[in-house]
Phi, psi and omega in degrees: 000131181292153177292145181090348178260128180247140179052046182245158177229129177249127182245127178268136180260165181294335180273019177072005175273166181230149174238130183244129174248114184243164178069032180280124181292331181229073187298319184295320179294318179296318180296321179296319180292324177296317179297317179298320180296317180295322178293317179296324179295320179296317179296318181294320178295323178295319179293323179295325178292326182269000182295145180296147182267016182215165177253109183058021176070012186264324179209148185272134176275138183284114183265358181227151179294155182292339181294341176284325179273331179236076185291153175219169186293135176249120186277001178289135181264176182295328180297317179295320180296320179295323177296320180291321179295322178294322179294316179297324180293324184275323189243004175087171179242178173056208188289344180274003183289140177278139177263103185242176177295333177295322177298319180296318180295319180294321178296322178290327179287325180143146182242121179300151184299321184290342180255354188297314182299318180295315181294320178300315182295321182288312184291329179278346183087001182291328182296318180292316181295326178292322178288330178283344182232065181293135178079359182294321182296316178296323179295322178294322178295321178294321180291334182284345183283132176074017179274105183290337184284349185258024184297315182297316179298317179295324177297317179295320180295313181298325181293328185261355184300312185279359174268359183266114181047060183296340179280345181275133183298331181290340183249023173264303169208030185259197182293341180297325180296314181295317180295319179295320177299319183292315183291325178290321178293317179298321179290325177296330176285320181294319183232078184293340178295327175268314181069259177220139178227144179300148186093336175293329180293322180291315179296316179298322180295318179295322180295319182295335178292329189247345180226169178290171185296314181293320177297321178299321179297314183288329174292321176298320176299317180297320181293312186287331189250341182234308186287320179231071184293143178065013178283318191253078172217182187296335183248002180041051184300316182299319180294321179293322177297316181293337174292322174294321176297316180296323178297319177295320179294323177295319180294331179279314187270326183227070186299322181296315179295325180297322178298317179293317180297324178293322180297320183266003174079029180244010186293329184240016180223002189291329187249014185298311181292330178295314184289324183299323181251011182052044178068003183293330182266356183251336184239155179303150189304310184298322180284324181293330178296325177297328177292320178297325179306316181274335180297317181291339178272315186269330187087202186292344178303323181297321181298319181293314183289327177290319177297321177297320180294321179296317179294321181296318182287348176248024184300316183296318180294322181291320182293329180269356181291139180275333180209180182294327180297317180294323178292320180293325178294318179297317179293322179295319178296323179293317181295328179292338181276348183287131183216165179267356181265126181267109183237129180287145177054047180238152178283347180286158183252123180282128184296325179298318179290323179295318178293319179298319179295325180295324177288324180292318186274326188228004183297328180255003183286333181202165178227181182296329179295319178294322178298317180295323177296317178293326176297318178297324179295318186270346183299312181298320180295316181294316180297320179295319178296319178296321180292321177295319178295321178295319178298316179296321179295317180294315181294323177295321180290320183282323188291352181297324183227008180270136180293342182288149178281169180296321179296318179293322178294320178296317179296320179294321178299318179293326177296314179296319179298314179296317179297323179292319181289324181287336182252029185292330181294320184290334182253008179293315179296321179296318180296318178295320179297320180295323179292323181284325184275348179231064184295326185265010179293133178257173177291131180286169176300147192294125172215118185305328180285318181289324181287342182295142177281348183264063173265165189244122165274180185294327180299312179289322179299318181289340177278326187264311190302306184294335182275355175254013177258148180279356180236158175282137176228152180271173184293328181297319178295322178298318178297318181293322177296321177296316179298320182299319183277337182273066184293326181276000176055046178264347185077011182226133174250150177266172177296327177299317180300312181295318183293321178293321180297311179291325180299318179289318183290331183260325187243349183286163176280180185296325180294316180296318182294312181297321179296321178296313176300321178300315181292334177286353182240016171232159179301147007272357181288320180278141178221136182298337179294342177296340183262007184302315183296318180293318179296319179295320179294319178296321182295322180288322182291318186271350180052048180254157176295157182296139184274130175262117184252135177294147182298326183291338182269352181280126182264112183089142184229012185276167176286158182288076181203169177300334178279157180220158177281158179299142177241153183285080180212161180292138180261095178287165176290165181296327178295315178296322184294314185281338180270354178284102185272076169014079187261176177266138184279184185291343179279005182298325182293328182266002186296317182285320181293343178298321178292323178296321178297322178298318181291321179295323176291327180295324182294335181273350180282161184283337183219171180291155177274128179269123182250119176244135185228147174292346174250128188299149178287178182288338177238091187296141177270180178298327177296322178296320182294326178296321181292320180294323182292334182283346185278169180296135183291345179293341182285351180295334181281349181280152180295144180294135181085001179293143178294345178275356181243157177272354179263106182254028178293154189280144175282188178302143185292149173228156184296133173201159184296317182286311185293333179283342185275349178204158177277148182291349179259009177289166178290155183298327182296324176292322178297317181293325179295320177294320178297319182297326178295317177296317181295325180297325181279325188273311189294322180297319179296317181290324180294322179291330180290337185264161180282160181282348186270003181293142179286140179294147180258136181294149178290166182255142178273177185293314181293326177292322178296320178298318177296322177298315182290329173297321177298317178297322176300320180292327180295320183265005184296330182278352181262136177265071185230099181295325180295316179295319180294318179296319179297322179293321179294316180298312181298318179296319180295317179297319180293323176297318178295322178296317178297319179294319180296319177297322180296315179296318178298319179297319177298321180295318178297315179298324179295315180297318179295319181296318180294321179297317180294320181289326177298317178294322182292316185284339175295332181264002182249179181295144182291346182289343179292155179239082184290338184296315181295320179296319179296323180293323179294320182288341180286343180271126178301144182294326180219125179260144180287129174273123187300125178084007183260119181295321181294324176295325177297321181291321183283338184286105182264359183262344181285122183216146171224140175273159179296332179296324177300314183291317180298314182297320181294317181292318180292336178286341177264113184302320183292319177292317179298319178294322179298314182280343177277348184297132178260148183233149179269121178291330179298316179295320179294323179291322177298317177295324177297319180287327180289333179234069186295331183260358183273134179245147178290139178276000000 
């Protein structure tokens, strides 16, 4: 310590210079920390030397730049090298180097090849970040192995590998390809929201030529996340914002040229390709590297001033251009002339002189602070334009087969957008959880609906969907509709799903609507857990022991929630799912004749067919009356035939095609015969109207049919229309009788087949066997339906109805057909939705 200095520390450098820190209030503590830092640095350097040169021993990481293995000419002379050595001697090397005005002058003069990698790492901040994250690059490479979710990203990377510096020998089939693949893959793991974007391969290839593989990775991180934020994503938002900034700078610095560029439509797109690749793809390699030297020191400001200088030097060509094509050709010819070789009296443009002119003409015209202000100004405009373009793209994609008009789709999109924005707090935690739990999720294949941020979870779906319907629906139906559209079981619906669902319910014909309701009441939309509350209430009321149901008889296995467990069925894509317009299967032609076959078989039997239904017939028997008497007397006040009551007897008759054709006290076989005639006329027409490629729809069971009819009761509940109500009761009773008759007929066929097989079997066996008793036992159904018993409906696995039966019956009733044929305006429903934002349908 020099005399006269108190509480000072003098540090000697390798270049024989000294640095003195004086006036330290706690000299001993500072000295102790300096010693600890120096010791840790020695240990870290020793560990780096002994570090393995491979990741899990599978492939070697490139520890030296490619320019050492594939050397090329360096135009830096000895004078420039001496200046750099003097600078290092005075201001230090590596991360401790001072960034002074001398460094800027030297970078403008030229950077020797042997120092380029070090200066790039220091000026970009990559050197510090690499030291703060030792081993991070190798860890990312290990995580990238075997990641099945990154198939799309890897395909994009592999496609662009050989397009990166194809003239360089290292990137033809050499080590450069492997190293570039590793750094791009590692970054896709580090930032899965970006994954990989075009232009990153060109920048990565240039970096690998001058720095080691790990340094190239961290410089790429600095470019994508700090120096050029938001540049490398699916929408290149940052680059588009900077085009607006560049247009403003041209209008300020070169107003005459800005007017011309605006006329030919190049004012906000002229420099997009230049900025995305930092001029690497527009200028020759040797000259473009000189731009990178100053870019890592200046940041994006250098790109703006260099682009302004290029436009200024081509002002005459741009002013005389007749259109944008001619102006772009003039600029392209100028960029091809830029070179790193300084030749006197040559038509080529020296990059050093071009950079110097850019500082002379525009170096003081603006600074980084002004650029940030202009970026803030244009960000909202760019984001709004992108959102409008996304909306148009989504509506164009959805509108191809959706019954809704374009105006209705736009209004619906705005409703979903508003609902999503207003409920952002409730889904903020969920979004953060999804980002943390799916670190390796990559960007999916492009679909404007899937890419939209305005997708619907069940919470948002349950707020919007029921309030845009013209009828009241309960929460269970909303859950089933969500399950129906969520074929991939992600818990998220797209705008396409919602628009197709509303399009069919509001604009579809009666066949489409009934088919949609039908599908909402069969698996996978229907789940037996939806009946838990009803089953528990029945169990408490009747004081019966708990029912044990076989697993095979349970329809649906998901938990009582909008989500469901996987079912053994083909998983179509979301496009196929939403475009499948609920059609009639190939059995539509035989749907009506099926009832005739039942009747013809009935005539050959020795006795009448006994039909028992969980819903009472139109003329209740004494057995029916006993069941009604056991129920709560409060149900007497409920309307007859209501789904909330166990008494489904028919009300006073009203005119209808089916009900007028027979008396309600006629035998069931006559009712079915009348129904079959209607089905014969209706179903054939609808089947011919549909394409042959529609997938068949599974039949509906008895308990599912009862739930479907309850939904129909709720739809017409707000209407005071006795005729419509009566028609629904008649149609429901007939369909129940048809289902029971088919079940009995099926039992009869199975009995005949069973007896025939056993007769053949016993003819070949010992006479001591007694086949008659066994046959008699098998002729009796194992479980008979108890009339009016919900549990019997659940256990009854033989009761089935096809969708064609229900469609034909509804279309045969004019009032029902008219009800389901009614079209509704989504615009009017949305207006009502906005006028009553807090009102929910009961």
